[in-house]
N, C-alpha and C positions, 0 to 999 in steps of 0.2 A: 328852787325852781322845780323840783321833782314834783311838789304837790300843786303847784300851778300848771304844769303839763298834765298831771292827771285830771284836773279839773277841766281843761281845755279839750281832752279827748271824749268829754261827756258832752261836748256841744256838737250835734250832728249837722249843722247848719253852719259850721264855720267855715266860711271860704277864704278868707285872709287873715294872716297873722304876721305882726311886726314886733321884733325884738330889735328895733333900730336903737343904736346908741345905748345899750344895755351893758356894756363892759363883759360880754359873753367871753368864756374862757374856752380853749378846746375840749376841756374835759365835760362841758355843759352840752357839748354836740350828739354824742352818742344816746342819752335821755330824749333830747329833742327829736332825733331821727326816728326813734321808737316810737314817741307818741304821735309824730306824723303819719305814720304807718297804720295809725287807728283814728286818723280824722278823714272821715269818708269824702267829705264835701271840700276839703282844703287844695285849692289851686295856686296860692299865692304865699311865698313866705320871704319876709324882709329881714335880713341879718346885715344890713348896711351898718359902716359906720362902727363894727366891734374889731379893732383892729388887732386883737391878739389870736385871731382865728389865722390858722396856716396849713400845713400841708395834712396834719392827721385830720383835721376838720374837713378839709377839702376834698379827701379820699371818701370819708362818710356821706358827705354832701352828693358827690358825683353818683355814688352806688345809690343814693337815694332818689336822686331823678332818673336813674337808668331804670329802676323798678317800681316806681310810683309813679305812673303815666300821666296821672291826675295832676302833677305839679308842672304848671306851665309857665311860673314866673318865680324867680328866685333872685333877689337883690343882694349882690355881694361886694358892691362899692365900699371900698375901706375897710376892707376885712383882713387884708395882709395876705390875701391867697394870690398867688403869682398869675398873671394874665394869661399864660397857656393853660394853665388849669380850668381859670374861669371860662375861657372861650370852650373849651371842651365840655363844661357844665352848660353853657347856654347853648352848644350844638343841640346836646341831649333835650334841652327845654325845648327847642324849636321842633323837635321830633315830636314831642309830647304835645305840643300845641297844634300841629299838623293833623295828629292822630285824633286829637278831641275833636277838632273840627269835623273829619271825615265822620266820625261817629254821631257828632250833633246833627250832621246834614242827612242821616238816615231818616226817611220817611217811614210810615206804618207799616208798609208792605215788605220794610226790611232792604229796600235798595236805596242806593245813594242817589240824593237829589242834585241837580245840576243848577247852577244861577245863570240866567240870561243877563246880557249886558246891562241891564237896569237894576241888577240885583236881585231880582224875583227868582224864586224857586220854581224849576221846571223839572216835573217828574221824568 
């Protein structure tokens, strides 16, 4: 998996990555988290249905979403990570998404734009 992750870090436009149903083990998460730090465009990671992931993986993934504000989507269904920890991770993902929307709304002058009732941007 290390070679694959190394290759993926060379894909600067990669926005989504899925390892769904890949029988990932907890010891594969540290190199994955390290690689994700180098994937500058990655916003979505799917780890669903890797039921061997647990507490040690959850700790690393929580730290990843807390420090990597670009990640706004992380699918953890069927991973063996307990619901309370998933909820905490999802809370940080929501904060990341909110922050990303704010920065995306900045106009050329550097001030945030507002949306009118019909969705049009208003300076």
